[in-house]
C-alpha positions in Angstrom: 0.0 -0.3 0.3 0.8 3.4 -1.0 1.2 5.5 2.4 0.3 9.5 1.1 1.9 12.2 2.8 -0.6 14.1 5.5 0.2 16.5 7.8 0.4 15.1 11.7 -0.9 17.8 13.1 -3.4 20.6 11.6 -1.7 23.5 9.9 -3.9 26.3 11.8 -5.0 25.1 15.1 -2.2 22.1 16.4 -4.8 19.2 16.6 -3.3 16.0 15.9 -5.6 14.6 12.6 -2.5 12.5 11.4 -3.8 9.6 12.8 -7.7 9.5 11.4 -6.5 10.2 7.5 -6.7 5.6 7.0 -9.7 5.7 9.0 -11.3 8.6 6.9 -10.3 7.1 3.6 -11.6 3.6 4.3 -14.8 4.4 4.7 -14.7 7.7 2.2 -14.7 4.8 0.4 -17.3 2.3 1.0 -19.6 4.8 0.0 -20.2 6.9 3.5 -20.8 11.0 3.4 -17.4 12.8 4.1 -19.1 15.4 6.2 -20.6 13.0 8.2 -17.5 11.1 8.6 -15.6 13.9 9.6 -17.9 15.0 12.5 -17.8 11.1 13.9 -14.1 12.0 14.1 -14.1 14.3 15.6 -13.0 16.4 12.7 -15.0 19.8 13.7 -13.2 22.9 12.9 -13.3 24.0 9.3 -9.0 24.0 9.5 -9.0 20.5 10.1 -11.8 19.2 8.3 -9.4 21.4 5.0 -6.8 19.3 5.3 -9.0 16.3 4.6 -11.0 17.6 1.3 -8.5 19.5 0.4 -5.7 16.5 -0.1 -5.0 15.7 -3.6 -2.9 12.2 -3.2 -0.1 13.2 -5.6 3.2 10.3 -4.3 2.2 8.5 -7.0 3.2 11.7 -9.5 6.1 12.6 -6.8 7.5 8.6 -7.4 7.6 8.3 -11.1 10.5 11.3 -10.8 12.8 9.3 -8.0 16.3 8.4 -9.3 
């Protein structure tokens, strides 16, 4: 499995969020609504939610350029 680069803490408030990414990704891929999953995981602040909702997985594209 390819690991992605997700910040350990929220950039704005500093809340630890990195450990929640795998659970979020799994539940959203199973068809749950992203907003409900974020609420269940305890991400109520806009700053924390934007890290998850705005994340674009580019690790496969970047890995192509590794020497």
